[in-house]
N, C-alpha and C positions, 0 to 999 in steps of 0.2 A: 503493500499500499504506501502510496505517496504520502508527503508531509502535510499537503493539503486536506487528504482523505482523513488522515489521523486526528488533524486538528478539529475537522467537522464533527467526527465522533465525540471527541471530547467536549465540543461547544453543546452538542445535542445532550449528551449526559448531563453537562452542567445545568442545562434548562430544565431537563426532567426532574433532576434532582431539587432544582429551586421551587418547582412547582409542588412536588412533594413536601418540602418545607413548610411553603405558603398555606397548603390545605391542612397540615398538622396543626400549624398554629391557629388557623381559624377555627377548625372543628374540635381539636383537643384542648389546647391551652387557653384560647379566648371564646371558648363556648358560651360562657356565661357573663362575659366581660364586653363591653364596648370597645373597640379598636379606636383609639384616639389618635394616634400618630402612625402613618404609613412608613414613615421611616424606620420605625421598629420593627414592622413586618418585614421590609425589604432586608434589613440589616440580619434579622434572624434567619430568613430563608436563605440568604447569601451564604451565611456561615454553615448552615445545614448542608447545603449544596457542596461547599467546599470539604467538608468532612467526609460527605459519602462519597465525592470524586477521590479523595485520597485513598480509600479502601479499594475503589473501584481500579486505581492504578496498580495497587498491590496484586489483584486477580489478575490483571493484563500482564503482569511480570511473570507469573507463575504459567499462565496459559500462553505466553508468547504472541499475544496480541498487540499489534502496531509494529511499526518498524524499532528496533533497538534505540537508534539514535533519536527517534520522534520521542519514545517513551522519556528518555533521559530529558529531553528539552520540556516536556509537559509534567515531569515530575519536578523539576527545578522550579517550574513557573508556578506550579499550583503551590508548593511549599513557600515560596516566597510571598503570593498572594495572601495564603493563609496566615503566615507570621504577622504581614502587616496587618491583616485584620484583627488578629488576635492581640497583638502588642499595641497597636496604635488607635485603629478604627474604633474598635468596640470600647476602650477604655475613655476615648474622647466622648463618645456618644453616651455613655453610662455617666461620665462626668457631668455633663450638660444636664441630664435630665434627672440628677440627683440633687444638683443646684437648684433646679427649678422646683423640685418636690419638697425641698427643707422650708418650712414656713417662717423660720427665724431669719432667713436671708431676706434684706429689703427687696423688694420688686422693682429692681431697675436692671435695665438689660445689662449695662456696662459692668455693675457690681456683680451680678450672677455670672458673666462671662469671666470676669477674674477670678471668682469663686471656683468656678468649674475647670478652668486652667490651672489653678492652684492644686485642685483634686488630682488632675491628671499628670502633673509634674511630680508629685509626691508618689502616686503610683509608679510611674517611670523610674524614680530614684530607688524605691523599693524593689521594683522588678530586676534592676541592673546589679542591685548590692546583693541580691540573692545568689549570684555567680560567686561571690566571695567566700561563702561558707561552704560549697560543694564542688567536689572534683568533677566539675561536667562536660569540660572541654580542653583543648590545649591552649597554652599560653600565647602561643605564636600567633592565633588567629587576631585578625583585625577587629576594630570595634563594630564595623558594619558588615562583617562575615555572617553567613548563615549559621554556622555551628554554634557560636555563643547563644544566638536567639533561640535555637531549637533546644540548646542544653537548658536553658532558664525554663523555657516552656514545658519541658521534659518533665522538670523536678516537680512542678505544680501539678501537670496532669497525671505523673504516675502516683503522687500522693492521692489525688481524688479517686484514682482507678483502685488503689490498694485499701483506702477507706471503705469503699462501697463494696468491694470485694471480700474484705474480712467481714463487713457487717452481713452481707449476703449469703456468705458460707455458713453463717451461725444461724440468721434469721429464717431462711427457707426452710431447713429441716425442722425448725421450731413451729413454724405455721402450717407445715404440710404433713407432719407425722402426727398420726393418731395418738401416738405415746404421750404426747405433750398435752393433749386435749383433755380440759376439766370434765369429769364425769357430771352430767347435767340431766336431771330427772324432770317429767313434767310436773312433779309435786314441788320442786325448787322453783319453777316459773311461777306456780299458781301460789306459793307462799310469798313470792317477792311481789308480785301484782297485788296480792291482798294487803300487804305492808304499806305499799305506795298509796292504795286506796284510802286505807285508815289514816295516813298521815294527811292525805289531801283533804279528808272530812274533818279532821281535827283543825286544819289550816282556815278551812272556811269557817268553821265554828267559831274561831278566835277571831276572824276578822269581821264577823258580825258584833263580836262584843268588844270591838276596838276603841276604848275609851282611856285607859291608862296606858302610861309609857311602859310599864312592866309588862302589861299583855302585848305591846309591840315588839317588846325584845324577843318574846316567846314565839312571836310569828315569825320573825327573822330567823330564829333557831329552827323552827320547823319548815321554813322554806330550805333552809341549807340543808335539811334531814331529807327532806322531798327530792332536790336534787341529787343526792347520793343514792336515793333509793331508785330513782328514773335511770340513772347511769348504771347501777348493779342490775336492773332488769333488762337493760338494753345489752349489756356484756352477757348476761346468761342466755337470752336468746341467740346472740351471734355465737355463743359456745355451742348451744344446741343444734343451730344450723351448721356448724362445722362437723359435729359428731354426724350428723344425718348425711351430710355430703361425704364424709369419708367411707360411708357404707356404700357409695354407688361406685359404678366402674370407672368413673373419671377421678373420685375420690381415692380409690385404691391405686390408680397410677400415679397420682401425686403423692401418696403415702410411699409408694416404692421409691419415687424420685427423692423423697425426704430422705429415705435410709441411705440411698446411694451418696446424696450430697452431704449427709452426715459423715459417711465414710470418708469422703472427700475432703471435709473439713479437717477431720482428724489427721490423714494423711498430709494435707497442705500445711497444717501447723507445724506437724513433726519435720517435714522436710524443709520448712522455712527455719526452723529452730537450728537444724544441722547446718542449713548454708550460714546462717548468722554466725553460729559459734566456730565453725571450720572455714569460714571466708570461701564457701565453694560456690562456683557457678558452672552450670553445666557447659562442655564444649560441644555436645553433640545435641541436636534437636531431639525432642522425645520419641517421636515417629520413628526415626533411624536407630535410636537405642533400643527400643521396643523390639523391632524386625530384628536388630542384631543379636539380641538374646533369644528370640523365637528360633532364629537360625542355629545359633550356637548349642542352646540347651535341648531343642527338641528335634533338632535335625532336618528342618524344613529347609527346601530347596527351591528358591526363586530369586529373581532379580531384586536386590536389595535396593539399589538406586531408583529403578523404575517405580516399584510400589511405594518407596518413601515419598517421591514426589507426588503421586496420585494421592495418597493418603494425606500428605501435607496440604495439597491443594484444598481437599474436603475439610481437613481440620480448620485451615484458616478461613475458609467460607463460613463454617459454622461459627468460629469466633467472631467474625465480622457481624453476622445477623444477630447473634444474641447479645454483642456488645451495643449496637444500634438500637436493639428493642430493648434492653434492660435499661440503657441510659436514658432513653426517651420516656418509659415508664416512671423511672425514679424521678425525673425532672418535671413530670406532669403532676406527680403526687405533691412533690415540693411546692410546686406553684400553687397548686389548690389550697396547700396549708397555710400559706404567709400572704397570698396575693390579696391587694385591695384596690379600689378605683384610683387612689392617690400614688401607690408604690408600683403598680401592676407594670409599667413602661421599664422602670430600673431591674425589677425583677427578672422580665422576659429578656433583658439585655445582660443580665448576670447569667441566666440560663445559657444563652447564646456563646457567652465567654468561656462557661464551664465545658459547654459541648466542644467547641473548637479546641481547647487545650486537651479535653479528653481523648478525641479521636487522634490528634497529632502524637500525642504520647504513646497512644495503643500502638502505632505503628513501630514505635521504637521498642516496645516490648515484644510485639508479634514477630519481630526479627528471631528470636531466641525459638520460636516454635517451627522455622521453616528450615528446609535443608541447606546445606553449606553453600549450594550453588546461587540460590535465592537470597540467602543471607549476605553473601558478598555483595549482591547488586545493591540491596537496601544500604548496606554499609558505604559503599560508594556514592549513593545519593544522600543520605542523611550526613555524611561528612565524619569527621574525627571525633567521635563522640566517646566518652567513656561508658560504653554499654554495661559492662560489669557493674558499674557502680549503681545503675538504674534498678537492676535486677536484684542486687543486694537492698536498695533502698525499698523497694517493694515488698520484699520480704520482711523487713523491719516493720513497715507501716501495717502490711497485713496481719503481721502477728499480733501488734498492738491493737488494732482495729478487731480482730476475732476474740481476743481474750476479753477486751473491754465489753463486748457484744455478750459474750457468754456471762460476764458478772452482772450487768444491767439486766438481761432477760431473765437471770436466776433470781434476782432482787424482785422484779416486776412479777414473775410466776409466784413467788414466795408471797407477795403481798396481796395478790388475788386470792391465793389459797387462805391466808389468815383473814381476809376481809370477810370471806363466805362463811368460815367458821365462827367468826365473832357474830355474824347476823343469825346463823342457825341457833347459837346459844342464847339469843334474845328472847 
C-alpha cells in the first residue's frame, strides 16, 4: 500500500473513533446532564479517538498492516499529538473551566485568564519536576524530545493502572463470588420493613405533637434512625437480589469468574512481592515462556515462534478490549458519583486526561506481553525509556492497592455483619 492509502486508513479510523467517543459522551456520560460547552465534547472525543488509534497501531504492528515506514511515521505522529493533547491542550482547557467554576474568583475575564494561566503553569512545573524523582529516561535527551514526555506521562498512567488493577483484582471476586454474599432470608426483609414502618409511624405521631423543643429533638433523632433503617432495607434487598442472581446460569458463570480472579489476585500479589523483593523483571513474554515450558516438560512439538506470535496477537487484542471497556465503565461510575451541573465540564475534562494518560501508559506495559520481535518495534517507537522501572513501579503500586483494598473491604464486610447482628438483637 502507498503512503497516501495508509494515511487515508488512519484518518478514517480517527474519524470512526471520534464518532464513537462523541456517542459515548452523549449517551453515557451526559445522558442526564445538559451539554453546556461543545469544546468539552470535542476535546473528550478527540482524546478518545487518539487513545483508540494508539491501540489500533499496536494491532497493525502485529498483523503487519500498512507499510513499515508508514506505520513508523504515523506512530510518531500519533504519539506527538497525544502528548501535546495530554500535556498542554487538556491542562489548559481544564485550568480555564476550573477558574470559571470557582465562585470566589472575581468575575472579570482578565482576572480569570490570569488565574487559569497560573493553574496551568503550576501544573506544568509539577509535571516536569516529576521526572526528577523517578529514573524514567536517559539524561542525554533534550528538553523537547519525546522520551522525557512519555516517561513522565507513563509514571502517572502506570500509577492509575496499578491502582485500578489492584482494586479490581480484589473487588471483582468480592462482588461476584457467592462465598462473600450475606445470607438474607425473607424474614429479614420483612423485619426490616416492619422496623422502618414503625419508625415512620412514631415520626408522624411526634410531628403532630410538635410543640416543645424536646419533642423536636426527638423528631430529629427519629429521622436519623429512619434514614439508617431505609439504607439497611435497601442493602438487604440488594443482598437478596445478589443471592437470587447467583443461582441463575449467568450468576454461576460470574461466580466461576470470581473464583478464577480470586486465584489470579493471590498469584499476582505473590508474583509482585517476589518481583519487588528480588528486583526481578521478566525477560521473556508470558506466552513464549508458557509455550517453552509446555514443550520442555510435556514433549509437545510445534513451532514456538509461530504460535507465540499468534497467541500474543489474541492476548493483546483481549487486553486492548478489556482495558478500554474497563476504564470506560470505571470512569462512567466515577462521573455519576461526583458530577454536578457546576463541575461537570471540569470532571469530563479530567476524565479525558486520565483516559489519554492511561491508554498511552498501557502501551508501555503492553510491550512486556508481546514477543521479542514486536517488543523491539515498540521499543524503537517509544524511545529510550527505562521499561524495567515501569514494571517494577506497577508491581509496587498494585501490591499497595490490592492489600489496601483487602483491608477496607474486610472492614466494610465486618461492619455490615455487625450492624445486622445489632439490629437483630434489638
